[in-house]
C-alpha positions, 0 to 999 in steps of 0.5 A, spaced: 526 529 458 526 537 458 527 540 464 520 543 463 517 536 463 520 535 469 518 540 473 511 539 471 511 532 473 514 534 480 509 539 481 504 534 479 507 529 484 507 534 490 500 536 489 498 529 490 502 528 496 499 535 499 492 532 497 493 525 501 496 529 507 491 533 507 485 528 507 488 523 512 491 529 517 483 530 518 482 523 519 487 520 523 485 521 530 479 516 529 481 513 523 481 506 527 475 507 532 471 508 524 473 501 522 474 497 529 473 491 525 478 491 520 483 487 523 481 479 521 481 482 514 488 485 514 491 478 518 488 474 512 490 478 507 498 478 510 497 471 510 495 470 503 501 473 501 505 467 503 511 471 507 516 467 510 520 467 516 526 472 516 523 475 510 523 483 509 516 486 507 514 493 507 507 496 508 506 502 503 501 507 505 501 504 512 497 509 515 495 507 522 499 501 522 493 496 522 498 491 518 504 491 522 502 486 527 500 481 522 507 482 518 511 481 524 508 475 526 508 473 518 516 474 518 517 473 525 523 476 530 528 475 525 525 479 519 524 486 517 518 490 517 517 497 515 511 502 515 512 508 510 506 513 510 506 520 507 502 523 512 505 524 519 498 524 523 497 517 521 504 515 523 503 519 530 497 514 530 500 508 529 505 510 535 499 511 539 496 504 538 503 501 540 504 499 533 511 501 532 513 495 536 511 491 530 516 495 525 520 501 523 516 507 521 518 511 516 515 518 513 516 518 506 513 517 499 512 511 496 514 514 489 521 515 492 523 510 497 529 510 501 531 503 500 536 499 495 534 495 489 531 488 491 532 489 498 524 487 500 521 480 499 514 483 499 510 489 499 503 490 502 499 496 500 492 497 503 488 502 499 494 504 496 493 505 489 487 509 489 491 514 493 497 514 488 498 521 484 502 517 479 500 510 479 505 507 474 511 511 477 509 508 484 508 501 482 515 501 478 518 504 484 515 498 488 518 493 484 525 496 484 525 495 491 523 488 491 527 482 489 525 478 483 519 473 485 517 478 490 510 479 492 506 484 492 498 485 495 494 490 494 488 490 499 482 493 501 477 490 507 471 491 503 470 490 495 470 495 490 462 495 490 461 496 497 466 501 497 462 505 492 456 504 495 459 506 502 460 513 499 454 513 495 456 512 488 456 506 483 462 502 481 465 503 474 469 500 470 474 506 470 476 505 477 484 504 477 482 497 481 478 494 476 481 488 473 481 490 466 485 496 468 490 494 473 492 488 470 496 491 464 498 497 469 501 492 473 504 488 467 507 495 465 510 497 472 514 490 473 509 485 476 505 479 474 498 479 477 497 472 480 490 473 482 484 478 483 479 478 488 473 483 488 468 481 493 463 485 498 468 482 504 475 484 501 479 486 495 486 483 494 490 482 488 496 479 489 502 480 483 509 477 483 515 481 481 518 479 474 525 477 473 
């Protein structure tokens, strides 16, 4: 790979990170108050991951940490819970909400995780894929840090059609979360999709790390 190509890739990644930070910094202070009823949906999605006590799990793009208490409950006091987000303001909101008591919070980019190969049993990502500047790269990096057979959950508390309606636009097949696009993307990134659910009440995709 040429230096010029690497420089272009780095510039694109940095620009995508900047855009995500800008978007969420403006919304961090009132994020939880805008969506006060999502807690049970997060807990149900975490339960569907099938995590075991003593396991290690990452909340990738954890935002204000709404999944962290459920993840802690799933792996128990002997387990490891890490919440990682690229936006400092969102992590600060997680601390204000007291969710840092459920796991260790890290500032970082999903595309360059400060974790060793195979360190995790699972990854939870709420609203993650649509905010990855380079989705394939990010999913491959998540696969790197998860053991073979480990579980990935891609979640949103409402489905694609409901989310599109919330923003006043139609749902389209070119959405990266549409099954015909997401399944091959996961497969090419080290994951095997085992279930796909896209209903008004939630979006939840479960995938296992390939051997």
